[in-house]
VEXTI-764307 format. One record per residue (C-alpha): x, y, z. Coordinates in pm, 1 decimal, padded with zeros to 6 digits. Each point is the difference from the previous one (the first is absolute). Layout:
X/Y/Z $
...
//
This chain:
-00557.5/15088.6/-06237.6 $
-00280.1/00137.1/00223.4 $
00113.2/00284.1/00219.1 $
-00175.3/-00139.9/00312.1 $
00235.5/-00300.8/00016.3 $
00320.9/00076.4/00188.5 $
00319.7/-00087.5/-00182.0 $
00179.1/-00145.4/00300.6 $
-00041.2/-00089.4/00364.8 $
00271.8/00148.5/00222.7 $
00224.3/-00282.6/00113.0 $
00045.6/-00045.2/00371.5 $
00141.3/-00257.8/00240.9 $
-00342.2/-00156.1/00061.3 $
-00042.7/-00083.3/-00367.2 $
00345.4/-00155.6/-00021.6 $
-00079.3/-00202.7/00311.0 $
-00324.8/-00122.1/-00157.5 $
00183.8/-00129.1/-00307.6 $
00267.3/-00165.3/00213.0 $
-00259.2/-00172.3/00219.3 $
-00198.0/-00114.4/-00305.5 $
00316.1/-00145.0/-00152.1 $
00095.4/-00162.8/00331.8 $
-00341.4/-00164.5/00023.3 $
00053.5/-00143.6/-00348.1 $
00343.5/-00127.9/00098.3 $
-00143.2/-00167.1/00311.8 $
-00274.5/-00186.5/-00183.9 $
00223.0/-00070.6/-00298.7 $
00266.7/-00151.6/00223.2 $
-00250.5/-00258.0/00118.2 $
-00112.4/-00071.7/-00358.3 $
00360.0/-00074.2/-00098.6 $
-00033.3/-00318.8/00206.9 $
-00259.1/-00134.0/-00247.2 $
00169.6/-00129.6/-00318.6 $
-00324.4/00014.5/-00201.2 $
-00075.5/00364.0/00087.8 $
00005.2/00231.6/-00303.0 $
00073.5/00307.1/00213.7 $
00283.8/00038.5/00245.5 $
00200.5/00254.5/00192.2 $
00047.7/00260.2/-00275.4 $
-00349.9/-00031.4/-00145.7 $
-00171.9/00048.7/00334.6 $
00225.7/00294.4/00086.3 $
-00081.5/00166.8/-00331.4 $
-00372.3/-00066.3/00042.1 $
00002.7/00155.6/00348.2 $
00172.9/00307.0/-00142.3 $
-00244.6/00000.9/-00293.1 $
-00292.0/00006.2/00243.6 $
00135.2/00310.3/00171.8 $
00069.5/00162.5/-00336.1 $
-00353.8/-00053.0/-00134.1 $
-00141.4/00132.9/00328.2 $
00213.5/00312.7/-00041.4 $
-00118.1/00046.0/-00359.3 $
-00360.3/-00054.7/00102.2 $
00033.2/00264.3/00269.8 $
00163.3/00233.4/-00251.5 $
-00283.2/-00050.0/-00249.4 $
-00275.4/-00023.2/00262.8 $
-00108.6/-00329.3/-00155.8 $
-00008.1/-00369.5/00087.7 $
00076.2/-00093.2/-00359.4 $
00381.5/-00039.1/00040.7 $
-00045.2/-00230.4/00299.2 $
-00262.4/-00216.0/-00172.4 $
00206.3/-00017.4/-00319.5 $
00308.6/-00099.8/00194.3 $
-00193.0/-00269.5/00185.4 $
-00122.6/-00148.6/-00327.2 $
00351.9/00010.7/-00146.7 $
00151.1/-00182.3/00297.4 $
-00272.5/-00265.4/00001.8 $
00017.7/-00061.8/-00374.9 $
00380.3/-00010.4/00009.9 $
00024.3/-00276.5/00258.9 $
-00292.1/-00198.0/-00146.0 $
00163.3/00012.5/-00345.0 $
00327.6/-00121.4/00151.2 $
-00171.0/-00309.1/00140.0 $
-00189.7/-00062.6/-00323.3 $
00322.2/00012.9/-00202.5 $
00184.7/-00231.8/00237.8 $
-00264.3/-00213.1/00175.8 $
00096.9/-00221.9/00291.0 $
-00235.2/-00293.8/00074.9 $
00110.0/-00005.4/00365.2 $
-00059.2/00373.1/00055.9 $
-00292.3/00184.1/-00166.6 $
00150.2/00328.2/00122.2 $
-00311.7/00141.8/00165.0 $
00188.4/00075.8/00320.5 $
00273.4/00195.0/-00177.7 $
-00257.5/00191.8/-00203.2 $
-00185.7/00098.4/00315.0 $
00324.7/00088.1/00179.9 $
00117.7/00223.1/-00285.7 $
-00333.6/00185.4/-00014.8 $
00003.4/00045.8/00377.9 $
00358.9/00127.6/-00016.8 $
-00107.2/00256.9/-00258.9 $
-00281.3/00118.9/00230.9 $
00241.9/00022.2/00292.8 $
00221.4/00225.8/-00208.6 $
-00293.7/00229.6/-00073.8 $
-00101.4/00001.9/00367.8 $
00342.9/00125.6/00104.9 $
-00035.2/00303.3/-00223.2 $
-00333.7/00091.9/00156.7 $
00150.5/00002.4/00350.7 $
-00086.9/-00352.7/00111.0 $
00358.7/-00125.5/00012.3 $
-00023.6/-00152.7/00347.8 $
-00312.7/-00195.9/-00086.7 $
00150.0/-00107.5/-00332.3 $
00314.5/-00131.0/00170.7 $
-00204.4/-00192.7/00258.3 $
-00212.5/-00158.2/-00271.4 $
00309.6/-00075.0/-00207.6 $
00154.1/-00190.0/00291.3 $
-00326.5/-00190.2/00048.9 $
-00007.5/-00079.2/-00373.2 $
00356.6/-00130.0/00010.6 $
-00082.8/-00219.1/00299.2 $
-00300.8/-00147.5/-00181.7 $
00212.2/-00071.9/-00306.8 $
00288.5/-00152.5/00198.1 $
-00209.4/-00233.3/00217.2 $
-00194.1/-00155.6/-00286.0 $
00076.2/-00359.3/00100.8 $
-00077.7/00059.5/00366.4 $
-00330.2/00172.4/-00075.5 $
-00097.8/-00278.4/-00236.1 $
00082.2/-00252.8/00271.4 $
-00216.0/00185.4/00250.3 $
-00289.9/00012.3/-00245.6 $
00031.0/-00372.1/-00069.0 $
-00024.6/-00078.9/00372.4 $
-00322.7/00195.6/00048.2 $
-00308.9/-00218.0/-00007.3 $
-00356.4/00099.1/-00074.5 $
-00068.4/00104.9/00357.7 $
00302.4/00231.3/00000.0 $
-00105.8/00172.5/-00322.2 $
-00351.5/00042.8/00136.2 $
00149.8/00161.0/00311.9 $
00192.1/00252.3/-00211.4 $
-00304.4/00080.9/-00213.1 $
-00223.7/00033.5/00304.4 $
00245.5/00241.7/00158.2 $
-00014.5/00202.6/-00320.1 $
-00379.0/00011.3/00029.1 $
00017.3/00105.7/00366.5 $
00252.8/00277.1/-00060.4 $
-00060.6/00122.8/-00356.1 $
-00372.0/-00060.3/-00056.0 $
-00185.3/00022.8/00330.7 $
00213.8/00254.7/00187.9 $
-00020.7/00287.7/-00254.2 $
-00382.8/-00007.1/-00022.5 $
-00072.4/00013.9/00374.5 $
-00102.4/00341.3/00139.7 $
00262.8/00175.8/00208.9 $
-00245.4/00145.8/00253.1 $
-00080.9/-00056.7/00367.4 $
-00325.6/-00179.2/00084.7 $
-00167.6/-00154.8/00302.9 $
00023.6/00074.6/00372.3 $
00291.3/00220.1/00104.4 $
00085.6/00041.9/-00369.9 $
00225.2/-00301.6/00044.8 $
-00089.6/-00193.4/-00315.4 $
00170.8/00102.0/-00323.3 $
-00053.9/-00265.3/-00274.2 $
00311.3/00100.0/-00195.3 $
00217.8/00002.8/00310.6 $
-00141.0/-00331.4/00126.4 $
00068.1/-00169.2/-00332.4 $
00348.1/00152.6/-00014.3 $
00071.1/-00182.2/00325.7 $
-00133.5/-00319.3/-00158.4 $
00237.2/00049.2/-00295.3 $
00292.9/00071.4/00233.0 $
-00050.8/-00311.2/00213.8 $
-00075.4/-00217.0/-00304.4 $
00317.2/00125.5/-00168.2 $
00217.4/-00083.2/00301.0 $
-00161.6/-00343.1/00027.2 $
00040.0/-00063.1/-00372.7 $
00370.9/00086.6/00017.8 $
00056.4/-00251.8/00278.1 $
-00219.4/-00260.0/-00168.8 $
00187.3/00039.5/-00329.9 $
00339.1/-00025.4/00171.0 $
-00099.7/-00322.8/00172.5 $
-00130.0/-00154.3/-00321.0 $
00293.1/00107.8/-00218.0 $
00295.1/-00055.3/00230.6 $
-00135.7/-00256.4/00241.9 $
00219.2/-00132.5/00280.4 $
00333.9/00001.6/-00179.5 $
00148.1/00263.3/00230.0 $
-00100.0/-00156.7/00328.6 $
-00233.9/00059.6/00286.1 $
00085.0/00366.6/00052.9 $
-00092.4/00082.5/-00359.0 $
-00330.1/-00187.7/00026.5 $
-00072.1/00177.3/00327.9 $
00057.6/00342.1/-00157.9 $
-00226.1/-00051.4/-00299.0 $
-00245.2/-00209.1/00198.7 $
-00035.7/00298.8/00231.6 $
-00068.8/00225.5/-00296.4 $
-00260.1/-00237.0/-00142.2 $
-00166.4/-00098.9/00329.9 $
00175.0/-00036.2/00333.9 $
-00309.8/-00177.2/00137.7 $
00003.3/-00262.0/-00277.9 $
00376.0/-00044.2/00039.5 $
-00035.9/-00052.7/00376.2 $
-00276.4/-00254.3/-00051.9 $
00185.2/-00200.0/-00266.6 $
00327.0/-00022.3/00189.3 $
-00169.9/-00076.7/00328.7 $
-00167.2/-00293.4/-00174.2 $
00336.7/-00101.4/-00148.0 $
00158.9/00000.9/00346.3 $
-00286.0/-00211.6/00133.9 $
00038.7/-00257.2/-00277.2 $
00383.5/-00003.5/00011.8 $
00134.2/00090.9/00346.5 $
00355.8/00004.1/-00139.4 $
-00094.7/00311.0/-00197.8 $
-00119.0/00195.0/00303.8 $
00305.2/00227.5/00002.2 $
-00040.8/00076.0/-00371.1 $
-00370.3/00071.0/00042.2 $
00068.0/00232.0/00294.8 $
00252.4/00199.3/-00202.6 $
-00239.8/00040.3/-00293.7 $
-00285.8/00106.9/00229.5 $
00213.5/00257.4/00182.0 $
00131.5/00148.4/-00325.1 $
-00349.2/00011.6/-00154.9 $
-00138.9/00190.0/00298.6 $
00302.3/00229.0/00005.7 $
-00080.4/00086.7/-00361.7 $
-00357.5/00072.8/00108.9 $
00132.1/00279.0/00222.6 $
00219.1/00132.6/-00280.8 $
-00295.9/-00009.2/-00239.7 $
-00213.8/00204.9/00239.7 $
00275.4/00261.3/00020.5 $
00033.4/00020.8/-00378.2 $
-00376.9/00028.6/-00047.0 $
-00015.5/00278.0/00259.7 $
00281.8/00184.8/-00177.1 $
-00189.1/-00021.4/-00330.6 $
-00348.5/00083.6/00130.6 $
00079.4/00259.1/00269.1 $
00365.6/00113.0/-00001.6 $
-00069.2/00244.0/00285.0 $
-00065.4/-00295.5/00232.5 $
00319.9/-00183.9/-00087.6 $
00226.6/00222.0/00207.4 $
-00190.5/-00090.0/00317.4 $
-00063.0/-00360.2/-00105.8 $
00369.1/-00064.0/-00063.6 $
00089.6/-00016.8/00373.5 $
-00257.8/-00280.8/00028.6 $
00084.2/-00192.4/-00316.8 $
00378.1/00032.0/00018.6 $
00049.1/-00166.2/00344.2 $
-00237.2/-00276.2/-00107.0 $
00205.2/-00060.6/-00313.2 $
00333.9/00011.6/00184.0 $
-00109.7/-00231.0/00283.1 $
-00174.2/-00230.6/-00246.0 $
00306.6/-00011.4/-00223.0 $
00213.7/-00099.4/00298.1 $
-00252.4/-00274.0/00077.4 $
00005.8/-00122.3/-00360.4 $
00381.3/-00007.5/00000.3 $
-00010.0/-00200.9/00321.6 $
-00239.6/-00247.1/-00161.1 $
00219.2/-00025.3/-00305.1 $
00309.9/-00073.9/00206.5 $
-00189.9/-00262.1/00198.4 $
-00119.2/-00167.4/-00317.7 $
00199.6/-00318.5/-00046.8 $
-00185.0/-00145.4/-00296.8 $
-00203.0/00182.4/-00256.1 $
-00212.3/-00283.3/-00139.4 $
-00223.6/00041.3/-00301.9 $
-00227.8/00299.5/00023.2 $
-00342.8/00025.6/-00158.4 $
-00173.3/00301.4/-00144.9 $
-00294.0/00150.8/00189.9 $
-00321.3/-00049.0/-00194.9 $
-00124.0/00358.3/-00008.4 $
-00319.8/00118.8/-00161.0 $
00014.3/00213.3/-00311.3 $
00025.4/00354.1/00149.0 $
-00155.6/00161.8/-00307.8 $
-00319.7/-00204.0/-00029.0 $
-00301.6/00229.0/-00013.5 $
-00161.0/-00189.8/00289.2 $
00312.4/00046.6/00213.0 $
00030.8/00367.1/-00096.6 $
-00366.1/00071.3/00074.5 $
00032.4/-00181.1/00331.8 $
00296.6/00210.7/00105.5 $
-00168.1/00318.4/-00123.6 $
-00313.0/-00076.6/00202.8 $
00207.0/-00086.1/00307.4 $
00203.3/00318.1/-00035.3 $
-00313.8/00214.2/-00035.0 $
-00159.4/-00170.4/00302.3 $
00307.9/00044.5/00216.2 $
00026.3/00360.3/-00118.0 $
-00357.8/00073.3/00109.6 $
00044.6/-00182.3/00331.9 $
00327.5/00181.4/00065.8 $
-00159.0/00338.0/-00072.3 $
-00299.7/-00077.8/00221.3 $
00201.9/-00143.7/00289.6 $
00248.1/00284.9/-00014.7 $
-00289.8/00246.6/00021.1 $
-00206.0/-00193.4/00255.9 $
00257.2/-00162.6/00227.7 $
00313.4/00197.6/-00079.0 $
00337.7/-00158.0/-00057.0 $
-00071.8/-00299.3/00226.5 $
-00281.8/-00115.6/-00226.0 $
00228.8/00024.6/-00301.0 $
00268.0/-00200.9/00178.2 $
-00245.7/-00280.8/00076.1 $
-00105.1/-00008.7/-00364.0 $
00365.6/-00001.7/-00107.7 $
00071.5/-00299.7/00221.4 $
-00304.7/-00197.5/-00114.0 $
00021.9/00074.8/-00373.2 $
00378.6/-00033.9/-00000.6 $
-00029.6/-00363.3/00109.4 $
-00091.1/-00114.1/-00349.3 $
00077.3/00297.2/-00229.3 $
00246.3/00271.9/00093.9 $
-00033.5/00180.6/-00334.8 $
-00361.9/00109.2/00045.5 $
00045.9/00171.8/00337.0 $
00333.2/00148.2/-00110.5 $
-00149.4/00159.1/-00308.4 $
-00311.4/00108.3/00190.1 $
00206.7/00177.4/00265.4 $
00210.6/00169.8/-00266.2 $
-00314.3/00108.8/-00181.5 $
-00150.5/00153.4/00316.1 $
00327.7/00181.4/00060.6 $
-00010.2/00139.6/-00354.4 $
-00356.6/00120.6/00065.7 $
00123.5/00167.3/00322.1 $
-00238.3/-00213.9/00203.7 $
00282.7/-00174.8/00183.2 $
00311.6/00146.7/00154.6 $
00350.5/-00119.3/-00079.9 $
00086.9/-00186.2/00322.0 $
-00325.3/-00203.4/00018.1 $
00045.9/-00089.1/-00366.5 $
00347.0/-00139.3/00063.7 $
-00105.1/-00185.7/00317.2 $
-00303.1/-00154.8/-00173.7 $
00222.8/-00134.7/-00278.6 $
00248.1/-00134.0/00256.5 $
-00276.8/-00174.2/00197.3 $
-00132.4/-00156.6/-00321.5 $
00342.9/-00140.6/-00085.3 $
00051.5/-00140.5/00349.4 $
-00348.0/-00156.3/-00005.9 $
00075.0/-00150.9/-00339.2 $
00327.2/-00147.0/00127.4 $
-00179.0/-00148.2/00300.8 $
-00269.3/-00156.3/-00216.3 $
00250.8/-00165.3/-00233.3 $
00213.3/-00121.7/00288.6 $
-00310.8/-00166.1/00141.8 $
-00064.2/-00150.5/-00343.3 $
00354.7/-00136.3/-00011.0 $
-00044.6/-00163.2/00340.6 $
-00343.6/-00141.6/-00080.8 $
00104.8/-00147.9/-00335.5 $
00371.5/-00063.7/00036.6 $
00020.2/-00096.7/00364.2 $
00172.1/00125.4/00311.8 $
00354.9/-00046.4/-00133.3 $
-00065.2/00226.0/-00299.7 $
-00179.3/00250.3/00223.2 $
00297.1/00031.3/00232.8 $
00243.3/00052.1/-00289.0 $
-00223.2/00247.7/-00183.8 $
-00079.6/00187.4/00323.1 $
00361.9/00106.5/00036.1 $
00007.0/00180.2/-00334.8 $
-00359.5/00124.8/-00004.1 $
00027.2/00105.6/00361.3 $
00306.7/00203.3/-00088.4 $
-00197.7/00176.1/-00274.2 $
-00288.0/00070.2/00240.2 $
00243.5/00125.1/00265.1 $
00153.7/00242.9/-00248.1 $
-00343.1/00123.1/-00109.6 $
-00117.0/00039.5/00358.3 $
00306.7/00193.0/00108.9 $
-00039.3/00232.1/-00297.1 $
-00367.1/00058.1/00084.7 $
00088.3/00088.5/00359.2 $
00258.7/00250.0/-00122.5 $
-00244.9/00156.8/-00245.3 $
-00269.2/00018.0/00271.4 $
00230.4/00162.9/00254.0 $
00132.7/00243.8/-00256.6 $
-00354.2/00088.6/-00107.0 $
-00104.2/00057.2/00360.9 $
00303.0/00221.7/00057.8 $
-00089.3/00212.9/-00300.4 $
//
């Protein structure tokens, strides 16, 4: 035996823990596989394979070679494939179990190399995917061609276009960063796609509140328009339409807060006193609407545009860049008042663009914290006012009066929070 190869690795608690975690991962996945009568590997096999993965990783580290790991991987794969070839099952080709066993082996190796936490997280995700086979197949069967195109287009936006854009500042005031602008496009498209997918997959089975929540994620403007039209065509559904509109616009406020927390966490602490009262007051208004609702009626889904279409993404990106330039120029030329006017005007139709622009200027240290928060608050209030006017114009006075109670409560909460932030900023 060569003298440069150590005879043994000193055993410690970390190594024992790695083997235990690898075995536990195998037990977790194997327990799920026991539910499948046709599976050729169950609880004990998966546990042993997880332990085997950690063992080959230890040997590979001992020998400073990947050969033990690769050999073990081939052994595991050939073992399970041979088992299915010897006892074939026409109803189950066994590809899922083969993949699960190979993945379990890799998880075992990962635990030895110090990635136990990641391995456990992925093992749980793997078990969930295996367990919900029927549900996932049902979801896939309900997706039509447009839905699949939406998913693929989002993949292009996030995984193809975003990585190749330069991460540098260009243009006046150094405000335009192509990578950062497109990241905002991906963020907004992703939120819209989540709401769009929820509406298409689940529909109206869980009532008006559910549709309002996911309609607000997909497009609160489209949701307001659709339900205002529904109230106009069927006056008996006015109360239902008002509840959906209030909830959708309440979600708009929540969405702005979440986006701010993701894009500029430093702003969230000061934005919270604005967003939180708006959410609390709006929630009270929504509860009041719900208690006043005597009949639910049959709701309809808002017909929203595909949020991941390249045309839609480019349109939002161009709008965001334009608002970003205007915000930088007005902030420099007219001070905070110019920015507030822009926030009110642009927030009427699209609150995301001015929100992200203000957060971007704050990150570039071209805008102070308090004006950033106030600009976002003004944009949300302007957006609420615009959609309330839309509800009145399309749905009629009765819908406007009902929706005004809830949306007015949201605006009141936002306004009171803005006053508090302004006074606190002036005091400091």
